[in-house]
N, C-alpha and C positions, 0 to 999 in steps of 0.2 A: 504493500500500499505506499504510494507517495505520501510522503509530509505534506502538511497546510499551512504557511504559515498567514497570518493577517498583517496589514499594512495600514494602518490609519495614516490621513493624510493629511498633514497639517505644515506644509513648508511653503505653501506659499505666502505672498504678503498680507497685511492688514488690510480688509477689504471696508466697504464703505460702511455699511451697520457697524464692524467694531470699531469705527471712528465714530461715528454716531452715539453710538451708547458707553463712550469712555473705556474698550479694552482695549490691549494690546496687538490681540489677534482674536480673529474670534472664534477659534477652537478654544477661549479661555473666558468667553463669554457666561455669565453666572447664568446657573439654571437650579434655582430654589437652593443655593448652597453650596453647590459643586460647577467647574468650568465643564461645558458643552464636553467637550473631549474625554473627559475622567468617567461619565455617564458612559459614552460610544463603548471606551475602552473594558470599562464594568461587561457592557451586555458581548461585550465578544469572548471576552476571557469565564466568563460563567455561563456560557453559550459548551463549554464542553470541546469543542467542532473543532478547532484550531490547533497546533502543535507549538507555537510561537505568535509572541505578539508584540508589536516595535511602529512606535511611532514616528513620520519621516517628517522631520522638524526642519530650520536651518540651524547650521550649526553655530552654538554661542547664542543662539536666539530667545525669544522672550518664552517661547514655550515651551524648549528644552530647559531653560532657567526653572520653570514653574513646574515641569515634570518630572527632573531630575532627583533619581532614587524611589520614584515612584512607577513609572514604567520603562520597560525600555528604551531605550534612543535609536534613531537610526537618522546622524544627520547629514547635513549634506550644503554644500554653500552654491546648492543650484534652486532656484525657486517653482522651477517649471515641476506640471506633474507627471513625467518624464524621469525628471530627477529623481522626485522623493519614491517613486517605482523602482528604480536604480538602487537608490540608496539603501530602502527597506532590505530588495534583495542580497544586496551585499552584508547587510546584518546581520541574515540568516543563510547560511553557504549552503545548510542542510536540507532547505526547501527548496522543492522543484514547484511546487504553485503557493498562490498567495491569493487569501481574501483582500482586497482592498476598499476599504471603508473612507467616508468623505467624514470628517471632524466636525461634519454638523449637523448630524442623526442625532441629538437628544434621548428620542423614544425610541430608538432599537430596542430590540427586545432577545433576549438570549435563546427563544425558542424560532423566533425571526431567522436570527444566524446561523443559526442548526439546522433550520431546513434549508435555507439556501444551498449551506454547505455537504448536505447530503444530496441535495440536488444537483449540483454540481460533478459531483464523485463520479456522477454515472455516464458523465458526458468526458469518458475516459481519454476521446483524440481531440476536444475542444482545447484549443490554446488559450481561450478568450468564452466566458460563459459570462453573459449580461444579462443583468435582471431589471425586469421591469413590471410593475403596477396597474389594474386596471385605473386609469384614471378617478374612475367615480367612486371607487373604493376608497379613496384616500382625501378626494374633495365631499363625504360625507361625513367623513369621520372626524376633518378640521376644517368646515365651513368657512370659517372667519379668512383662509389665508387663499391664494391662488396657484395653482398649479399650471405648470405648461404642458401641453399633451401630444400626442404624434396618432395620426390615425390612421389604421390599417386595415384590410381588411376584415381583421378579428376580432376588430376593435378600438377602443382611444383607450394608449397608453401612456403612464409619465414614466420618467426612467427612475430608476431605485439607484439608492445611493450604495451600494456594492456588487462589485463583480470579481470575477475568479479570474485570474492571469498564471499562466505560464512563465519559467525563465524563458524559454527561448523568445514568447509575444514581447516582451519590455528589450530583450536584446535585437533580435529583428524586425519586430513591425513596430517599433513605440516612436520610432521616427516619421513614419508615414501617420499614424496617430494623433501625431504634435500638429502635423501638416493640416488636416483634416481640422482640428481643435482651432487651432489661427484663424482658418478661413471659415469659419461657421456660420460669420455673419453675413459673408457676402456670396449672394446669389451667382455669381459668377463665377468667382476660385471654387466654392461648390460644386459647379455643374463641372467644370473643369476636372476634379477631381472622383467623383462618383459616376458622368456622365451627365448630358443635359438633359437625355428621354426620363432614366432615370429616375432625376432629380422633380419632373414634371408628373412621373404618375405618381412618387412619392407624397408629392405637395398633393394633389386631390385624392390619394388616401387610394389608390387602385392597386396598391403591392401588402403583398400577406409577410406572413413573420419570416416566412422558408424564404419570400424573395429577398427579402434585407440580408437574413443570415448569409444567402445565396453570395450575393452582392459582397458582401464582407470578406468569405473567404476567398475572394476572385482578387481583388484589391490589396489585401494582408499575406494574404500565400500562406494560411495557414487555416485552422479547425477553427467553427464558430458555432455558437451554441447561445438559444436564451431560458430565461427560465421567468414564467408568471409568477411570480410569488401573491399568497392569500392575505398578505401582510399590510394594512392601511398606514404604518407606520415608514414601511422601506420606501414610501414616494413621500416622505415626508423631509424637506428639512427647514436648515431657518436662514433665509435669501432674507429675508424682510420683519419691520420692526412686529407686523404682524403675525409672523410665523413665531416668532421670539416670545409675544405673548399668549399665543397658542400654547407653544413648548410648555410655557411656566404654569399656563393653566390645567393642563389636563397631569402637571406632579401635582398640581396644590387637590385637584381631583383626585389620584390617586390614593394622595395621604389621609383625605377623607373617608375615602372608604375603605379605609385600614384600620383608619381609628375607629 
């Protein structure tokens, strides 16, 4: 059985939300007495689904300082998503595949992590296993927030903040993924990468999940797979003040129920 590690991504710069609420980094925003990233790490560790957990963060930065001695760190000077993945795998030399988790998912549960890890393990030939959530599931659970959705033949989905990638994927496909990420806001640039016809059919909701997976495999030259997760919290991340309020209220409700 191949080992599965986990990389919690927090190596980027402070974003607008962090600056607005007075936090040094989004990962360090307080959620009812604990930072978001600590809540994410707790869910991943409690899942029992991974062999090792590290936090990808800037070398000597505020996240590294806040978490020193609490969670193993994978420090890097590179603030890009690819740099964080590379640092994470470098810190776990015995790990073949890694669960990537964004630092802004404070409502993530051990059950959801375990479910996705189990599903990803069934896709033994995939170098990337991408998770999605039916957007209406997340909208119903958190109606105060806005979620971006993509329209496919099977339904409307929002991206989950969890993905499993192989070491090979990071080494061989990482640069292309970063190019696509950089081009995501330009229709012309995306058309050059994906192909104009594909992009038009995608925009019109004419593609199936299998169509998207096949195109990804053609572009990346590696095996890809998707998992539809039945967990609303996997489609929820904290990108705005409304999201932050919803996250804090969710913890307050949970605390009231327990008490």
